[in-house]
N, C-alpha and C positions, 0 to 999 in steps of 0.2 A: 744207767749204763750209758757210756759214751759211744757215739758212732765212729767206727774206725774204718777208714778206707785203706785197702791193701794197695801197695805201691804199684802192682801190675795193673790194677783197675785205673789208676790215674792216667796212664799212657793211652788207654783205650778211649777215655773221654776227649783227649786231645786229638787223637786220630779222627773222632767223629766231627770235632770242630774243623779240622783240616779238610775233611771230605765235604762239609757243608760250604766252606769257604770256596773250595775248588768248583763245586757245582754252581754256586752263585756267580763266580767269576766266568764260567763257561756260558751261563745263560746271558750275562751281561755282554760278552762278546758276540754271541750269536744275535742278539738284539741290535747291537751297534752295526754289525755287518749288514743285516736285513733292512735297517732303516736308512742306510745310505745308498748312494748309487742311483741308477735309472729308475728303479722302482719307487723311489721316495716322491717323485713329481717335481723335482727341481728342474729349473730350466738351464739351458746352457748359457754362457755369457753372451750378452747381446741378443737374446731371444726373448720375445715378448711372451706373456702368458697365453695369448691366443695361438701363437706359433707352437708353443709347447703342447697345448691342448690338441692341436692338429696333428702333431707328430705322434703323440700317445694314441689318438684314435686310428691313425694310419697303421701303427705297429699292431694294435689290437685286431684291426681288420685284417691285416696280412696274416697274422698268426691264426685267425679263425678260418681263412681261406685255405692255408696249408693243413690244418687239422681236418677240414672237410674233404680235401683232396686225399689224405691219408686214409680216412674212413671209406671213401668211395673205392680206393684201391683195395683195401682189405675186403670189402663186400662185392668186388668184381663189378662195380658199377661204372668204371671209368673206361671200359671197353665198349666198341660199338656192338650192337646187337646183331646177331646172324638170322634173326627172324625175318620172314618175308610177309608182305602184305597179300601175296598171292595165295590162293587156297590149293592145298595139295590133295590129290585124289585119294 
């Protein structure tokens, strides 16, 4: 007995192929966007590797300080204490 594929099922196979191609293209685009730009470690024109490294360290340090300030604000640690060193009767 021969295998017969209905005409309706042929279109479904092509739509699966199109969906796979679209997903692959989307993943490729996201990879290209994420691998380019400031996060990739490229230096600016006229910038040495040491200057680029110092710039990246400064950015990371600044981001960490801002994150720590936000955490302190949420935990109410940024306000001065109203406690006294005097003993209350």
